[in-house]
C-alpha positions in Angstrom: -4.0 -3.1 7.9 -5.8 -5.6 5.5 -7.7 -3.2 2.5 -8.6 -3.5 -0.9 -7.9 -0.3 -2.9 -7.8 1.4 -6.3 -4.0 2.2 -7.1 -1.8 3.4 -9.8 1.8 4.0 -9.8 3.7 5.3 -12.7 6.1 3.3 -14.6 8.6 3.0 -17.0 6.5 6.1 -19.2 3.2 4.7 -17.9 0.9 3.9 -15.5 -0.5 0.7 -14.0 -3.3 0.2 -12.2 -3.8 -1.8 -9.6 -5.2 -3.2 -6.8 -3.1 -2.8 -3.2 -3.9 -5.4 -0.1 -2.1 -4.7 2.8 -1.2 -0.8 3.6 0.9 0.7 6.3 2.6 4.1 7.3 5.8 2.9 5.2 4.6 1.1 2.8 2.4 -1.0 1.0 1.6 -4.7 -0.9 0.6 -4.2 -5.0 -1.3 -6.6 -6.3 0.4 -7.2 -9.8 1.1 -10.1 -12.3 4.2 -7.6 -14.1 6.2 -6.2 -10.7 8.9 -4.1 -11.1 12.6 -5.3 -10.8 13.5 -5.2 -7.1 15.0 -1.9 -6.8 13.4 0.2 -9.3 11.6 3.4 -8.0 8.2 4.8 -8.9 5.1 6.6 -8.2 2.4 5.7 -6.3 -1.0 7.4 -6.0 -3.7 5.5 -3.8 -6.8 7.3 -1.1 -6.6 5.8 2.5 -9.7 4.0 3.3 -12.3 6.6 4.1 -10.6 9.5 3.3 -10.5 12.1 0.3 -7.1 12.8 0.3 -4.8 11.1 -2.7 -1.9 10.5 -1.6 0.7 10.4 -4.6 4.7 9.7 -3.4 7.6 8.1 -4.6 7.9 4.2 -3.4 11.5 2.0 -4.1 10.5 -2.5 -4.7 11.4 -3.6 -2.0 10.4 -7.5 -3.1 8.3 -8.5 -6.2 6.7 -11.7 -7.1 5.8 -12.9 -10.5 3.6 -15.9 -11.2 4.9 -19.4 -11.4 8.0 -17.2 -8.6 8.8 -20.8 -6.4 7.8 -20.5 -2.5 5.6 -17.0 -4.0 2.0 -16.7 -1.8 0.8 -14.3 -4.5 2.0 -11.9 -7.1 3.0 -8.5 -6.7 5.5 -6.5 -5.7 6.1 -5.0 -1.8 6.3 -1.6 -1.8 8.7 1.1 1.1 7.8 4.8 0.8 10.8 6.6 0.0 10.2 10.0 1.6 9.8 10.5 5.8 7.7 13.4 5.1 5.5 11.0 2.4 5.7 8.4 5.7 4.0 10.9 8.0 1.2 12.1 5.8 -0.3 8.4 5.3 0.3 7.7 9.4 -2.0 11.0 10.3 -4.4 10.1 7.2 -5.0 6.7 8.6 -4.9 7.2 12.1 -7.3 10.4 10.8 -9.6 6.9 9.3 -9.2 4.7 11.4 -12.2 2.8 12.8 -12.7 3.6 16.7 -12.2 0.1 18.6 -14.9 -1.9 19.9 -15.8 -1.7 23.4 -16.6 -5.6 23.9 -19.7 -6.4 26.7 -19.5 -5.1 29.2 -19.2 -7.2 32.6 -21.3 -7.3 35.6 -19.7 -7.7 38.6 
């Protein structure tokens, strides 16, 4: 799901404010100029759009692009959530807050 939500990730003893722009049950993309290296474990906090629940979970950096990296289409990091229980909780929250599908115009016979 394409989103624009505030996220805070904890790394190296500091909180880092960031924006997440892609969110799925298993992970998210966080835009940042200075992402931790691939393989880094960190904590991230965010809310699913439409939800009041704050998710605070562990994640692993699965890829990172810094400004100026060759071939990078954006700077930031891809995170994968590490706990199956956290993945289930985010998936349930996404499902509960999904916009209902819009029906097209009804067809006349």
